[in-house]
BANUDREN-910082 format. One record per residue: residue number from 1; x, y, z of N, C-alpha, C in turn. Coordinates in pm, 1 decimal, m for minus. Example, Ala and Ser with C-alpha at 12.3 -4.5 7.8 and 13.67 -1.06 7.14 Angstrom:
2
REC   pos       n.c1       n.c2       n.c3      ca.c1      ca.c2      ca.c3       c.c1       c.c2       c.c3
REC     1     1319.0     m569.0      780.0     1230.0     m450.0      780.0     1320.0     m330.0      780.0
REC     2     1285.0     m225.0      708.0     1367.0     m106.0      714.0     1290.0        3.0      787.0
//
This chain:
58
REC   pos       n.c1       n.c2       n.c3      ca.c1      ca.c2      ca.c3       c.c1       c.c2       c.c3
REC     1     1306.0     m894.0      759.8     1201.1     m894.8      659.8     1081.4     m969.8      716.9
REC     2      963.0     m918.4      689.5      840.0     m978.0      738.2      757.1    m1026.0      620.5
REC     3      702.0    m1146.0      634.9      611.1    m1196.5      532.0      478.0    m1125.1      543.5
REC     4      413.2    m1104.1      432.3      279.5    m1045.7      428.3      186.3    m1153.5      374.9
REC     5       81.8    m1183.0      449.9      m14.0    m1284.1      406.9     m144.5    m1215.3      367.9
REC     6     m192.9    m1246.7      249.5     m316.5    m1188.7      197.2     m402.7    m1302.8      145.6
REC     7     m527.8    m1305.1      186.5     m621.5    m1405.5      138.1     m702.0    m1345.3       23.4
REC     8     m699.2    m1411.2      m90.7     m773.1    m1366.0     m208.5     m851.0    m1482.7     m267.3
REC     9     m955.3    m1451.0     m343.1    m1039.2    m1555.1     m403.4     m970.7    m1625.5     m520.0
REC    10     m885.8    m1552.2     m590.3     m813.7    m1609.2     m703.8     m673.0    m1551.4     m705.9
REC    11     m579.4    m1620.5     m766.0     m441.9    m1569.2     m770.5     m434.1    m1437.7     m848.5
REC    12     m352.0    m1343.8     m800.3     m335.2    m1218.7     m874.4     m256.5    m1241.3    m1003.2
REC    13     m278.7    m1153.2    m1098.5     m204.0    m1157.5    m1224.5      m65.5    m1098.1    m1197.8
REC    14       40.8    m1178.6    m1208.3      175.0    m1128.4    m1175.6      215.1    m1003.6    m1252.2
REC    15      173.8     m991.6    m1375.9      210.9     m876.5    m1456.9      146.0     m746.3    m1413.0
REC    16       43.1     m754.9    m1330.7      m26.3     m634.8    m1284.2       14.7     m591.6    m1143.8
REC    17       86.5     m677.9    m1072.6      118.3     m647.8     m932.9      202.7     m522.0     m915.1
REC    18      304.5     m506.1     m995.9      392.0     m388.5     m980.7      313.0     m259.2     m996.4
REC    19      229.2     m252.1    m1099.6      148.9     m131.7    m1122.3       46.0     m111.8    m1011.3
REC    20      m12.7     m219.9     m963.5     m111.5     m210.1     m855.7      m45.9     m161.6     m726.8
REC    21       71.8     m211.9     m695.8      143.9     m168.6     m575.3      185.1      m22.7     m587.7
REC    22      233.8       16.6     m704.9      271.3      157.0     m725.7      150.4      247.9     m707.2
REC    23       35.1      206.9     m758.4      m86.4      286.6     m742.2     m125.6      296.4     m595.7
REC    24     m119.5      186.1     m523.8     m155.5      187.6     m381.5      m61.4      276.5     m301.2
REC    25       66.8      269.9     m331.2      163.9      353.2     m259.4      143.3      501.9     m289.6
REC    26       96.7      532.8     m409.7       74.2      671.5     m449.6      m65.7      720.9     m412.0
REC    27     m149.3      631.0     m359.4     m283.9      669.5     m322.3     m379.8      678.6     m439.3
REC    28     m340.3      618.1     m551.4     m426.9      619.0     m670.1     m523.0      500.2     m666.6
REC    29     m637.5      517.9     m727.9     m737.8      411.2     m733.5     m689.5      296.3     m820.9
REC    30     m732.2      177.2     m787.3     m704.9       57.6     m866.7     m830.3      m28.6     m858.1
REC    31     m872.4      m92.2     m966.8     m994.3     m173.8     m961.7     m984.1     m284.9     m857.3
REC    32    m1096.7     m311.4     m790.8    m1098.2     m419.5     m692.2    m1059.8     m551.8     m757.0
REC    33     m999.8     m636.6     m680.0     m957.8     m768.1     m726.3     m838.1     m814.0     m646.3
REC    34     m782.7     m928.3     m680.6     m671.8     m982.3     m603.0     m547.2     m893.6     m607.3
REC    35     m522.9     m828.8     m721.3     m406.3     m740.4     m729.9     m421.4     m622.6     m633.5
REC    36     m542.3     m567.5     m624.9     m567.2     m455.0     m534.2     m551.1     m497.4     m388.9
REC    37     m596.1     m617.6     m355.1     m583.5     m666.4     m217.1     m436.3     m681.2     m178.6
REC    38     m358.6     m739.6     m267.8     m214.6     m754.7     m242.3     m148.2     m617.6     m234.3
REC    39     m183.7     m529.6     m326.6     m123.4     m395.9     m329.8     m152.7     m318.8     m201.8
REC    40     m277.6     m325.2     m152.6     m311.7     m255.8      m27.3     m231.3     m311.3       89.2
REC    41     m216.0     m443.2       94.4     m139.7     m504.3      203.4        6.5     m461.4      198.5
REC    42       65.0     m459.4       80.2      204.4     m417.1       64.4      219.2     m269.8      102.3
REC    43      128.9     m185.5       53.5      136.0      m42.0       84.6      118.7      m17.9      233.8
REC    44       23.6      m86.8      296.4        4.0      m71.5      440.7      128.6     m114.3      517.0
REC    45      189.2     m222.0      474.1      311.1     m270.4      540.4      426.2     m171.5      520.4
REC    46      440.3     m121.6      399.2      550.7      m30.8      367.8      538.0      102.5      441.5
REC    47      416.1      147.3      463.2      395.7      275.7      529.8      375.9      262.0      679.8
REC    48      370.7      138.4      728.8      354.3      115.4      872.0      210.4      114.9      918.9
REC    49      114.9      129.2      827.7      m25.2      129.7      868.4      m69.9       m4.7      922.4
REC    50       m8.2     m113.0      879.8      m46.7     m244.4      932.5       m3.0     m259.6     1077.1
REC    51       99.3     m189.5     1119.7      147.4     m196.4     1257.6       58.7     m115.4     1352.4
REC    52       m0.2       m7.2     1304.0      m83.7       77.8     1389.6     m198.0        0.9     1449.6
REC    53     m263.8      m83.0     1370.7     m378.9     m156.0     1422.2     m337.2     m259.9     1525.6
REC    54     m217.1     m311.1     1516.0     m169.5     m410.6     1611.7     m111.0     m349.3     1737.2
REC    55      m70.7     m223.8     1730.4        0.3     m164.9     1843.8      m91.5      m88.7     1938.8
REC    56     m218.6      m78.3     1906.6     m310.5       m6.2     1994.0     m341.8      m89.0     2117.2
REC    57     m341.0      m26.5     2235.2     m377.6     m100.5     2357.2     m525.1     m135.7     2357.1
REC    58     m556.9     m247.3     2417.8     m697.7     m289.9     2428.2     m763.6     m231.3     2551.0
//
């Protein structure tokens, strides 16, 4: 298991995280904010998109 670190201006609303992550995984829009930032990071990690940027040769 890998930790995901996300920097946000304010703490996300815990009750909105599940819906925000589901929207990000489904490619649906979600209003900008801390929940969206966390959701994008989780979706990128789950789909492997976060690894693509790190695995490219320089």
